[in-house]
Steps between C-alpha positions, in 0.01 A plus 500: 500500500836619635773240515789473743841589362643216287827502696327427835660221699444315829741591785558397860265248659459536881399198709468421870674189626490309829877453539709766326835320536348177359351680201814699423710181502251336259500783256876536509598133490217331318376774266822697446398855598750730678442698815511875416384665824383379837369593844383268776147542363543482125739392225515606136630238253578540132711413203792724398402851607127444450285444814232237443370375834446653843431267790343636821524309823165395650574238765265203491330621185267232370415354166155601376433359154131593459551872487588765241868575464797343329462200269867538391754757412714424195874549477603521133851378417671620182567172320434129474852439640408706814184287538706181479751633759207583733356152462841353576524710816148405609598132465823562686316663791223233494232765434156364423347606171119520482476500123667577169348613172569608142264789446614548135592863583716386790649205685415506874557331834261531794586460868435655838697651786492387870182708552339350188525821305484399133803550276543466127845508334485520123667607178327651202517372148567771231204738476454440123402140574213583738227556238345301218438633152176664608664682789357274769719451807627142517487439874440142616617245758711210375765267628833673577797368304728445798747305289540775247536767772765307692701440180572877521737429789750351251554849358619653825668317786541795736387440859167634628522866591134555579236645266653711220507878556257543204226311690189713556145465627332389181142492629279438799199271532235586755220324676190725474145487630331585172668479158265735321505777764874481561575457129292809414713704742827388352375552144274801518672697777864399502496445125646148456403312182324165495721221356309185591177417687338203662184482703716486817817689405625801306845589366582866440797696378657825398646545153397157364703288746341159547400606852620721778204422726300172531206460732277211587216388733633150545498546881127578474274775380452770766784387727603759757827691535758331721506585868775714654665195648528314168811440292378719216562733215538853641542673159664484164637784287373606163793698350418781260782634282464865604298751704266584206400133459445471879288814505272369226429182703454694827251728325287199390521350849382825654219533246338176623539588868773258588726640774871509421732595789839652425794317666872523462501216247205635297124495519330218693148378426295178503329322212138384543619175651711680765835422340749781576656686209777759500505721194847644439687690229851376432634815336 
């Protein structure tokens, strides 16, 4: 079976939101992203020079939890100190946190934006600590050591400047209608490797990362795609390192009869659960 290039990453996530100004203010002030480009209909936010999130205005968009779509997107910060500074800013802005976990491979916070789009903010532990002696990935859910994380603030007293420029889109977690069918597409067509499996969820990656894509049926098996008037995931980018790597994936997509449409940003297609994907080469 062909595998996707090991340097594949997740890129810009595009969402619809009910009130664009409200959402932009939340992502700038509470999360720490910076506005990079804007029109009256959409805003691109990112960290440093890297775009990470595109918000599209959809007035009166409604929350529809029992559909396929976004479970959360995950902003990866470069250090434990950066995670501590983020927590401090969330407290300062009185931002509600839905959960917090030590996953052994990473330390993570979970929250949501004004439209209830799920957000994870996390930092990775060193990659050589992710596996046991047999090569099994050590991914679990344990209590987050808030005290230890916040102690990092003693090493750097500089004021909050937003998320560090090294922040990237570490992974995306999707709601799907059928784990097996959708997982087969991501593994056997796109070429992601299986890292961990549950009856109701899968975690897949390129190049042995703990996961670039998660998927679950926790909203229900067989749930429909969101309606056009929903606050929803429009698409997310899968970034291939070059044109050759992109061409290999597109060839496999075409071979199974999935339609990919060329757009300015790349090639747009849908997974079996109607989640929009943009395949794009970065070089």
